[in-house]
LUMLO-793702 format. One record per residue: x, y, z of N, C-alpha, C, CB in turn; residue in three letters. Coordinates in steps of 0.02 Angstrom, whole numbers, padded with zeros to 5 digits, always signed. Glycine has a CB too. Layout:
LUMLO-793702
XYZXYZXYZXYZALA
...
This chain:
LUMLO-793702
+03403+02950-05574+03453+02908-05604+03520+02936-05590+03442+02900-05678MET
+03563+02899-05553+03631+02921-05532+03681+02900-05585+03649+02890-05462LYS
+03722+02947-05610+03768+02931-05662+03840+02937-05641+03756+02974-05720ILE
+03881+02890-05660+03951+02892-05650+03984+02909-05719+03976+02824-05620TYR
+04017+02968-05726+04040+02990-05791+04116+02991-05790+04012+03060-05810LEU
+04146+02939-05822+04218+02935-05827+04243+02975-05887+04239+02862-05833MET
+04298+03011-05876+04324+03053-05927+04396+03034-05945+04319+03125-05906THR
+04417+03044-06006+04486+03042-06028+04494+03094-06082+04505+02972-06054ASP
+04558+03105-06100+04572+03160-06144+04586+03142-06216+04628+03196-06119MET
+04613+03081-06228+04636+03063-06293+04579+03050-06344+04678+03002-06287GLU
+04517+03044-06319+04459+03031-06365+04419+03095-06381+04410+02978-06334GLY
+04450+03153-06364+04413+03219-06372+04426+03247-06443+04437+03273-06317VAL
+04378+03276-06473+04384+03308-06538+04429+03370-06526+04312+03329-06570ALA
+04482+03375-06572+04526+03430-06568+04589+03416-06532+04493+03484-06539GLY
+04592+03361-06493+04655+03338-06456+04693+03297-06508+04638+03294-06388VAL
+04750+03323-06530+04782+03299-06590+04835+03247-06578+04811+03356-06626LEU
+04875+03251-06525+04929+03203-06519+04954+03204-06446+04987+03219-06569ASN
+04998+03155-06431+05024+03150-06363+05079+03203-06353+05053+03079-06350PHE
+05114+03220-06409+05175+03259-06399+05161+03333-06380+05217+03256-06461GLN
+05103+03357-06399+05090+03431-06389+05026+03443-06345+05082+03467-06458GLU
+04987+03393-06329+04918+03404-06303+04902+03375-06234+04869+03376-06351TRP
+04933+03322-06212+04905+03279-06159+04937+03284-06092+04908+03210-06179THR
+04984+03330-06080+05017+03335-06015+05033+03405-05999+05079+03293-06012GLY
+05053+03417-05936+05066+03487-05911+05122+03520-05946+05080+03486-05838PRO
+05171+03483-05977+05225+03514-06011+05212+03524-06085+05287+03475-06001ASP
+05149+03513-06106+05132+03521-06179+05104+03587-06191+05081+03468-06203LYS
+05119+03616-06251+05092+03686-06264+05016+03696-06268+05120+03709-06328PRO
+04982+03638-06285+04907+03643-06294+04865+03608-06237+04888+03612-06362TYR
+04900+03593-06182+04869+03554-06130+04807+03585-06101+04917+03541-06078TYR
+04813+03653-06088+04754+03691-06058+04698+03693-06109+04774+03766-06037GLU
+04714+03699-06171+04658+03698-06223+04628+03629-06225+04683+03718-06295LEU
+04669+03575-06222+04640+03508-06220+04594+03498-06160+04696+03455-06218ALA
+04610+03527-06101+04568+03518-06044+04502+03558-06056+04606+03542-05979LYS
+04505+03615-06088+04446+03652-06105+04404+03614-06152+04463+03718-06134LYS
+04433+03585-06204+04391+03545-06251+04359+03485-06219+04433+03520-06310PHE
+04396+03449-06173+04361+03393-06136+04307+03419-06092+04410+03351-06093LEU
+04320+03472-06055+04268+03493-06007+04204+03514-06040+04294+03550-05964THR
+04211+03546-06099+04151+03567-06136+04114+03506-06165+04172+03618-06193LEU
+04153+03455-06186+04119+03392-06208+04081+03362-06147+04172+03339-06239GLU
+04113+03362-06090+04080+03332-06030+04017+03375-06015+04130+03331-05965VAL
+04021+03444-06019+03961+03481-06002+03903+03465-06052+03977+03557-06001ASN
+03923+03451-06117+03870+03435-06164+03837+03371-06141+03898+03427-06236ALA
+03875+03320-06123+03845+03258-06098+03802+03270-06038+03898+03207-06080ALA
+03826+03308-05989+03790+03322-05929+03724+03351-05946+03829+03368-05885ILE
+03722+03400-05990+03660+03433-06009+03612+03380-06037+03673+03489-06061ASP
+03634+03338-06081+03590+03286-06113+03563+03238-06059+03631+03245-06168GLY
+03607+03217-06011+03586+03171-05962+03534+03202-05915+03644+03145-05925PHE
+03543+03265-05895+03497+03294-05850+03430+03307-05886+03526+03358-05821PHE
+03434+03326-05950+03367+03333-05986+03330+03269-05989+03377+03358-06057GLU
+03369+03213-05994+03336+03146-05999+03319+03115-05933+03379+03098-06036GLY
+03330+03148-05878+03304+03124-05812+03356+03107-05760+03262+03062-05823GLY
+03420+03118-05776+03470+03106-05727+03457+03150-05663+03540+03119-05756ALA
+03469+03123-05604+03458+03162-05542+03524+03178-05509+03413+03123-05492THR
+03580+03144-05528+03641+03155-05493+03702+03131-05543+03639+03115-05421GLU
+03751+03172-05554+03805+03152-05596+03871+03163-05560+03803+03190-05661ILE
+03915+03112-05559+03981+03120-05534+04030+03119-05593+03997+03065-05484LEU
+04065+03173-05604+04119+03176-05656+04187+03152-05628+04125+03248-05684VAL
+04213+03101-05659+04275+03069-05636+04332+03087-05684+04265+02991-05630VAL
+04383+03118-05658+04438+03139-05701+04485+03080-05705+04476+03205-05674ASP
+04485+03042-05761+04526+02982-05772+04588+02993-05810+04487+02931-05805GLY
+04605+03052-05831+04667+03064-05870+04727+03071-05821+04660+03129-05915HIS
+04782+03037-05839+04837+03034-05792+04855+03095-05757+04893+03012-05825GLY
+04878+03150-05793+04895+03210-05760+04836+03257-05743+04943+03245-05800PRO
+04779+03232-05762+04718+03277-05753+04693+03303-05818+04733+03336-05706GLY
+04623+03302-05826+04599+03328-05889+04538+03376-05883+04581+03269-05932GLY
+04513+03390-05826+04455+03433-05817+04473+03499-05791+04405+03402-05772ILE
+04447+03553-05822+04451+03619-05797+04388+03627-05753+04456+03674-05856ASN
+04399+03623-05688+04342+03619-05643+04305+03687-05642+04364+03598-05571ILE
+04338+03743-05659+04301+03808-05660+04253+03810-05718+04351+03868-05664GLU
+04266+03774-05774+04218+03775-05828+04169+03719-05820+04253+03770-05894LEU
+04177+03671-05772+04131+03614-05768+04060+03636-05747+04157+03561-05718LEU
+04009+03607-05776+03941+03620-05763+03932+03610-05684+03893+03572-05808ASP
+03902+03661-05656+03898+03664-05580+03847+03614-05551+03877+03737-05557SER
+03802+03584-05597+03757+03534-05573+03792+03466-05554+03705+03523-05624ARG
+03854+03457-05579+03888+03396-05568+03936+03400-05510+03923+03377-05629ALA
+03951+03341-05479+04004+03336-05432+04067+03314-05468+03987+03289-05377GLU
+04126+03322-05438+04187+03308-05472+04232+03263-05426+04224+03376-05491PHE
+04262+03214-05457+04307+03169-05422+04375+03164-05458+04274+03100-05416LEU
+04429+03176-05417+04499+03166-05444+04535+03126-05391+04538+03237-05459ARG
+04562+03071-05410+04594+03024-05367+04550+02970-05340+04624+03058-05314GLY
+04578+02913-05320+04541+02855-05300+04545+02845-05227+04565+02794-05336TRP
+04497+02809-05197+04503+02788-05129+04540+02721-05125+04433+02783-05097GLY
+04510+02672-05090+04543+02608-05085+04541+02575-05154+04508+02564-05030ASP
+04589+02538-05172+04585+02502-05235+04649+02498-05273+04534+02533-05277GLY
+04656+02522-05336+04613+02573-05364+04548+02551-05394+04648+02609-05414PRO
+04543+02491-05418+04478+02469-05448+04428+02455-05396+04487+02408-05491TRP
+04366+02471-05408+04336+02496-05471+04329+02574-05476+04267+02465-05478PRO
+04380+02608-05452+04390+02680-05463+04331+02720-05433+04398+02696-05539LEU
+04314+02703-05372+04259+02735-05335+04191+02722-05364+04269+02808-05332MET
+04182+02676-05408+04115+02658-05433+04087+02607-05381+04119+02627-05510LEU
+04022+02618-05364+03990+02572-05316+03917+02565-05334+03998+02597-05244ASP
+03884+02520-05294+03814+02503-05311+03764+02558-05305+03791+02450-05270GLU
+03784+02618-05280+03734+02671-05279+03722+02700-05346+03754+02724-05231THR
+03766+02687-05393+03754+02717-05463+03710+02671-05505+03824+02729-05503PHE
+03671+02705-05546+03629+02668-05593+03661+02652-05658+03568+02705-05606ASP
+03706+02696-05682+03738+02689-05746+03805+02721-05747+03696+02717-05800ALA
+03847+02690-05790+03916+02718-05805+03918+02744-05876+03973+02663-05795ALA
+03952+02797-05888+03959+02830-05954+04027+02854-05961+03909+02887-05963VAL
+04050+02864-06023+04117+02886-06040+04117+02948-06087+04155+02827-06073TRP
+04161+02995-06078+04172+03049-06127+04247+03057-06135+04138+03115-06104VAL
+04267+03065-06197+04337+03071-06215+04376+03010-06217+04368+03115-06170GLY
+04341+02951-06225+04375+02887-06222+04408+02867-06289+04326+02834-06201GLN
+04465+02836-06282+04504+02812-06339+04503+02734-06344+04577+02837-06334HIS
+04523+02707-06397+04526+02633-06408+04584+02602-06370+04532+02618-06484ALA
+04580+02539-06366+04634+02500-06333+04697+02498-06374+04612+02428-06320LYS
+04752+02481-06341+04819+02480-06376+04814+02432-06435+04878+02458-06328SER
+04847+02453-06490+04855+02409-06546+04795+02406-06592+04870+02342-06522GLY
+04745+02451-06585+04687+02450-06624+04699+02484-06692+04631+02482-06587THR
+04691+02450-06745+04696+02484-06810+04648+02540-06819+04685+02436-06864PRO
+04670+02598-06848+04632+02659-06856+04610+02689-06790+04571+02647-06899HIS
+04644+02669-06736+04632+02706-06671+04670+02769-06672+04653+02663-06609GLY
+04644+02819-06635+04682+02881-06625+04702+02890-06556+04644+02941-06648HIS
+04771+02896-06545+04797+02899-06477+04778+02835-06435+04769+02963-06441LEU
+04775+02778-06475+04754+02721-06440+04808+02693-06391+04733+02669-06489ALA
+04784+02672-06334+04831+02647-06284+04790+02611-06229+04874+02706-06254HIS
+04822+02573-06185+04790+02546-06128+04834+02565-06069+04781+02469-06134THR
+04809+02612-06030+04846+02640-05973+04906+02682-05998+04871+02584-05926GLN
+04946+02653-06038+05003+02691-06069+05019+02657-06137+05070+02690-06021SER
+05061+02692-06175+05081+02662-06236+05132+02602-06229+05111+02714-06279THR
+05144+02584-06164+05185+02528-06150+05152+02460-06157+05210+02536-06084GLY
+05085+02461-06161+05047+02399-06164+05044+02375-06236+04976+02409-06137TYR
+05053+02312-06248+05034+02281-06310+04961+02256-06310+05081+02224-06326LEU
+04941+02226-06256+04868+02201-06248+04854+02184-06178+04854+02138-06293ASP
+04789+02186-06164+04766+02161-06099+04701+02118-06111+04753+02222-06048LEU
+04697+02057-06086+04643+02016-06094+04614+01989-06028+04664+01963-06137CYS
+04551+01984-06027+04513+01954-05969+04476+01896-05999+04462+02008-05932ILE
+04495+01834-05979+04459+01774-06003+04466+01770-06081+04382+01775-05980ASN
+04522+01792-06107+04533+01788-06180+04504+01844-06218+04505+01727-06207GLY
+04469+01891-06188+04438+01944-06221+04482+02009-06215+04369+01954-06193ILE
+04506+02035-06270+04553+02089-06269+04513+02154-06252+04592+02095-06338SER
+04534+02194-06200+04499+02250-06177+04550+02309-06166+04460+02231-06113ILE
+04525+02368-06164+04564+02426-06147+04537+02459-06083+04565+02475-06205GLY
+04553+02522-06074+04528+02557-06013+04455+02558-06007+04552+02626-06012GLU
+04417+02565-06062+04345+02564-06058+04321+02495-06035+04314+02582-06127PHE
+04348+02443-06065+04328+02376-06051+04341+02357-05976+04363+02329-06097GLY
+04395+02378-05948+04414+02362-05882+04355+02392-05831+04488+02392-05868GLN
+04341+02452-05845+04289+02482-05798+04224+02454-05812+04284+02559-05804LEU
+04205+02444-05876+04139+02416-05891+04128+02350-05862+04129+02413-05962ALA
+04181+02307-05865+04177+02240-05831+04166+02244-05757+04240+02200-05842ILE
+04201+02289-05726+04191+02305-05651+04120+02326-05639+04241+02363-05624CYS
+04095+02370-05683+04026+02396-05674+03977+02337-05680+04008+02453-05728ALA
+03989+02290-05728+03941+02234-05734+03943+02192-05673+03956+02191-05794SER
+04003+02179-05643+04004+02138-05581+03962+02172-05525+04081+02128-05555GLU
+03961+02238-05525+03921+02277-05473+03849+02282-05492+03950+02349-05462LEU
+03830+02259-05551+03759+02265-05571+03743+02332-05605+03714+02256-05510GLY
+03794+02371-05624+03788+02437-05652+03791+02432-05729+03843+02483-05624ILE
+03746+02463-05762+03746+02462-05837+03791+02514-05867+03675+02473-05863ARG
+03825+02500-05922+03865+02546-05962+03822+02566-06020+03933+02514-05986SER
+03800+02630-06021+03748+02650-06070+03774+02701-06124+03688+02681-06032ILE
+03833+02728-06115+03851+02783-06166+03927+02790-06164+03814+02856-06148PHE
+03956+02808-06221+04024+02827-06230+04036+02869-06290+04064+02769-06234GLY
+04078+02919-06284+04100+02957-06342+04174+02958-06349+04074+03026-06339SER
+04199+02962-06410+04271+02962-06426+04283+02949-06497+04307+02911-06385GLY
+04339+02914-06512+04352+02906-06584+04315+02844-06609+04429+02899-06597ASP
+04311+02836-06675+04273+02780-06707+04295+02713-06682+04280+02782-06783ARG
+04363+02702-06678+04386+02638-06656+04364+02620-06585+04461+02636-06661ALA
+04360+02672-06541+04332+02661-06472+04260+02641-06477+04340+02725-06427PHE
+04220+02676-06519+04149+02661-06524+04138+02588-06546+04115+02710-06573ALA
+04176+02567-06595+04171+02494-06617+04190+02448-06563+04216+02480-06678GLU
+04242+02465-06528+04265+02424-06473+04210+02417-06417+04330+02455-06444GLU
+04179+02474-06401+04126+02474-06350+04067+02437-06372+04106+02544-06333ALA
+04046+02446-06430+03984+02410-06454+03995+02334-06460+03963+02438-06525GLN
+04058+02313-06473+04072+02241-06474+04070+02211-06405+04140+02228-06505ALA
+04091+02248-06353+04096+02222-06287+04031+02228-06246+04150+02257-06252LEU
+03994+02285-06259+03937+02297-06217+03874+02301-06262+03947+02364-06175VAL
+03832+02250-06263+03772+02250-06306+03730+02311-06295+03730+02188-06295PRO
+03713+02347-06348+03667+02401-06346+03691+02469-06323+03613+02382-06307GLY
+03753+02476-06305+03780+02538-06281+03771+02593-06336+03854+02530-06261ILE
+03754+02650-06315+03750+02712-06360+03818+02744-06367+03699+02766-06332GLU
+03840+02753-06426+03907+02784-06438+03903+02847-06486+03956+02731-06469THR
+03950+02889-06478+03956+02951-06521+04027+02955-06544+03935+03017-06482VAL
+04035+02964-06607+04103+02967-06638+04120+03041-06652+04107+02923-06707VAL
+04178+03063-06627+04198+03132-06638+04262+03142-06678+04205+03164-06573VAL
+04292+03083-06696+04351+03083-06738+04365+03013-06761+04412+03111-06700LYS
+04408+03004-06812+04428+02938-06834+04498+02935-06853+04387+02916-06889ARG
+04535+02881-06827+04604+02875-06844+04611+02852-06915+04638+02828-06797GLY
+04672+02867-06946+04681+02855-07016+04741+02809-07028+04688+02920-07052VAL
+04772+02780-06975+04829+02737-06984+04808+02664-06975+04884+02755-06934ARG
+04818+02625-07028+04804+02554-07020+04861+02519-06986+04791+02522-07088SER
+04847+02453-06966+04898+02418-06936+04895+02423-06860+04962+02440-06962GLY
+04928+02379-06824+04924+02379-06748+04986+02412-06719+04916+02304-06720THR
+05038+02418-06752+05099+02447-06726+05128+02400-06669+05084+02520-06698GLY
+05115+02338-06674+05138+02291-06620+05213+02282-06622+05105+02221-06627ASP
+05244+02298-06678+05317+02292-06683+05359+02349-06658+05336+02281-06751ASN
+05321+02404-06632+05353+02465-06614+05366+02465-06538+05310+02525-06636LEU
+05417+02508-06519+05426+02521-06451+05373+02571-06428+05497+02546-06437THR
+05368+02581-06361+05318+02624-06336+05325+02698-06361+05320+02621-06262ARG
+05386+02719-06370+05399+02787-06397+05379+02791-06472+05475+02805-06388GLU
+05394+02740-06509+05377+02739-06579+05302+02734-06589+05412+02682-06614GLU
+05268+02694-06545+05198+02685-06552+05159+02751-06534+05176+02627-06507TYR
+05183+02789-06487+05152+02853-06471+05148+02898-06531+05189+02888-06416ALA
+05198+02896-06574+05196+02941-06637+05155+02904-06690+05272+02957-06666ARG
+05153+02839-06693+05118+02801-06742+05042+02813-06740+05132+02729-06733PHE
+05014+02820-06678+04940+02824-06671+04914+02893-06668+04918+02789-06610THR
+04948+02943-06700+04930+03013-06687+04899+03045-06749+04992+03052-06666SER
+04872+03007-06798+04842+03036-06857+04767+03024-06857+04875+03007-06921SER
+04727+03075-06869+04654+03071-06870+04619+03126-06905+04629+03068-06803ALA
+04560+03115-06920+04512+03165-06949+04462+03180-06894+04474+03138-07017ILE
+04455+03244-06878+04413+03268-06820+04350+03301-06839+04450+03315-06777HIS
+04296+03286-06806+04236+03332-06808+04254+03399-06775+04173+03300-06772VAL
+04227+03453-06798+04239+03517-06762+04214+03513-06689+04202+03578-06800HIS
+04253+03538-06642+04236+03534-06571+04166+03557-06557+04283+03574-06531PRO
+04140+03607-06587+04072+03631-06575+04021+03579-06598+04061+03698-06612VAL
+04034+03551-06658+03988+03499-06684+03993+03436-06639+04006+03481-06760LYS
+04052+03423-06616+04061+03363-06571+04018+03369-06509+04136+03353-06551ALA
+04015+03429-06481+03978+03440-06417+03902+03427-06432+03990+03516-06388ARG
+03880+03452-06488+03810+03443-06508+03793+03369-06514+03794+03478-06574GLN
+03838+03331-06547+03827+03262-06555+03826+03224-06487+03878+03234-06600LEU
+03872+03242-06445+03875+03213-06377+03812+03226-06336+03934+03241-06339ILE
+03790+03289-06339+03727+03304-06300+03670+03263-06325+03706+03379-06304ARG
+03662+03256-06389+03607+03218-06422+03613+03144-06404+03609+03228-06500GLU
+03677+03114-06406+03689+03048-06390+03673+03032-06314+03758+03033-06407GLY
+03695+03075-06274+03682+03066-06200+03607+03066-06189+03716+03124-06156ALA
+03571+03111-06219+03499+03112-06208+03465+03048-06235+03468+03173-06241LEU
+03489+03023-06294+03461+02960-06320+03478+02902-06271+03490+02945-06393ARG
+03540+02903-06246+03563+02848-06202+03520+02843-06139+03637+02857-06183ALA
+03506+02897-06105+03471+02895-06043+03397+02881-06055+03481+02959-06005ILE
+03369+02909-06107+03300+02892-06123+03291+02816-06139+03275+02934-06182ARG
+03339+02789-06177+03336+02717-06191+03343+02679-06124+03394+02696-06242ARG
+03390+02698-06082+03405+02662-06020+03345+02658-05972+03463+02695-05986ALA
+03304+02710-05978+03242+02712-05935+03190+02667-05961+03214+02781-05930ARG
+03196+02644-06027+03144+02603-06055+03167+02533-06072+03117+02636-06114GLU
+03235+02526-06085+03263+02462-06108+03314+02435-06060+03294+02470-06175GLU
+03324+02370-06063+03374+02338-06019+03434+02321-06065+03345+02272-05982ASP
+03486+02363-06061+03546+02350-06098+03605+02379-06058+03542+02381-06170PHE
+03669+02359-06083+03726+02387-06053+03763+02341-06006+03708+02448-06019GLY
+03747+02277-06004+03783+02232-05957+03827+02183-05994+03734+02194-05913ARG
+03883+02164-05969+03927+02117-05995+03918+02051-05957+03998+02142-05992ILE
+03911+01996-05996+03900+01932-05960+03969+01909-05936+03865+01876-06007GLU
+03972+01896-05873+04036+01876-05839+04031+01802-05817+04050+01923-05776LEU
+04087+01764-05828+04087+01692-05810+04151+01676-05777+04077+01646-05872THR
+04149+01669-05711+04209+01653-05671+04230+01578-05687+04193+01663-05591PRO
+04294+01561-05669+04349+01601-05642+04375+01650-05695+04405+01555-05618PRO
+04415+01698-05671+04442+01749-05714+04516+01746-05720+04423+01814-05691PHE
+04540+01756-05780+04611+01761-05795+04630+01825-05826+04632+01706-05839GLU
+04679+01859-05805+04707+01922-05838+04776+01906-05868+04713+01984-05786ARG
+04780+01925-05932+04846+01918-05968+04862+01988-05995+04845+01863-06029VAL
+04919+02013-05974+04944+02078-05997+05011+02069-06032+04951+02127-05937ALA
+05017+02101-06092+05080+02098-06130+05105+02171-06137+05069+02064-06202LYS
+05169+02180-06132+05198+02245-06130+05253+02250-06184+05225+02260-06059PHE
+05253+02313-06215+05300+02329-06267+05371+02339-06238+05277+02392-06304ARG
+05419+02330-06276+05489+02349-06262+05490+02427-06259+05541+02321-06320PRO
+05539+02454-06223+05550+02526-06220+05624+02540-06225+05521+02555-06155SER
+05639+02603-06228+05712+02622-06231+05747+02598-06166+05722+02701-06240GLU
+05713+02595-06110+05742+02575-06048+05745+02497-06041+05703+02607-05989ASP
+05697+02465-06070+05690+02391-06067+05673+02361-06133+05637+02371-06017ASN
+05723+02334-06170+05711+02310-06236+05675+02240-06242+05776+02307-06271PRO
+05657+02214-06184+05626+02147-06181+05549+02155-06176+05654+02105-06119GLN
+05515+02119-06220+05441+02115-06212+05427+02069-06150+05405+02085-06280ARG
+05373+02086-06114+05355+02048-06055+05281+02032-06053+05375+02084-05994THR
+05266+01979-06015+05194+01957-06006+05182+01945-05933+05177+01892-06048VAL
+05118+01954-05914+05095+01941-05842+05032+01904-05843+05085+02006-05802ALA
+05026+01851-05803+04965+01813-05799+04942+01807-05726+04974+01744-05831ARG
+04883+01825-05712+04855+01818-05643+04783+01793-05647+04857+01887-05605GLU
+04758+01759-05596+04690+01731-05594+04655+01746-05529+04692+01656-05606THR
+04589+01744-05531+04549+01751-05472+04488+01702-05482+04526+01827-05461HIS
+04466+01668-05431+04413+01617-05439+04343+01645-05448+04412+01572-05380PRO
+04332+01711-05426+04263+01730-05422+04252+01806-05439+04236+01715-05351SER
+04302+01846-05437+04289+01919-05444+04338+01950-05494+04295+01955-05375SER
+04311+01984-05545+04353+02019-05591+04382+02084-05558+04313+02036-05655VAL
+04346+02113-05510+04369+02170-05477+04432+02152-05434+04311+02199-05435ILE
+04427+02100-05397+04485+02076-05359+04544+02061-05406+04466+02012-05319HIS
+04529+02032-05463+04582+02016-05511+04616+02080-05535+04554+01976-05571LEU
+04574+02134-05550+04605+02196-05575+04648+02229-05525+04553+02244-05596MET
+04639+02209-05461+04685+02241-05412+04745+02202-05393+04649+02255-05350ASN
+04755+02143-05424+04814+02105-05415+04875+02138-05450+04803+02035-05441LEU
+04936+02135-05419+04995+02162-05453+05015+02119-05512+05052+02168-05405PRO
+05050+02150-05561+05072+02114-05619+05136+02073-05600+05086+02163-05680PHE
+05138+02012-05616+05197+01970-05610+05227+01963-05679+05181+01900-05580ASP
+05271+02009-05700+05297+02010-05767+05353+01960-05777+05321+02079-05785ARG
+05351+01930-05836+05403+01879-05856+05420+01893-05929+05377+01803-05846GLN
+05481+01879-05949+05498+01884-06020+05452+01847-06066+05566+01858-06031PRO
+05431+01879-06120+05385+01849-06167+05425+01806-06220+05343+01905-06203MET
+05401+01746-06230+05433+01702-06278+05418+01728-06349+05407+01629-06270GLU
+05465+01727-06394+05457+01752-06462+05417+01698-06503+05528+01766-06495ASN
């Protein structure tokens, strides 16, 4: 069973905020990379025990999130995309897609470090269904016939994944404590708004992830789950927050008659949003 393992940093236990943890200029960035890589290793161990034959670890965090020296040597590693970007080098040779370190979509109540691509997004919808970074890739996977079987991250992400992908196995390693969507905030204000959470200890988180990965692959070998039903044509609607540089909210609408992957690769045609 060949596994495509997408990673991100904001859904990792012990990664506390944007301001100090998630980029090269942050004091705890290297520690955040270590925490993520060790969570990935825990998932790799569970997947291989459950029968995986090949795992590609994909570094999906903007400035990079994997410490390749610490990465389990049984896995291959991908940083950067080929043509596209979507579907992010995912193709029909994979049997399943999985996520480690994933966060909820922008504007999710009780999400921790919730965002969609950046804190500049208010929302992104495909055919009226609000999705985040997880949903974008999971929909592409479904178009390719690939099942989405596992994801770990904060509780709000787990609930989002379960609502979108029937049967997906999820593991919760922290939970946000701020209610509300923050839709009235600028991107800079929202980044601070979504930074409060209660965390599982990183060692415990790795144990839970390993156990969840093992459950997921064992279930996937026996059960048919993890696909999103897709009905063309497809419409993408993206809404963007104001920022210090651009005080105007904007919206973009694009369509494609048959392919969500082709839709995801269309540029945004931003227009001012009506109040």
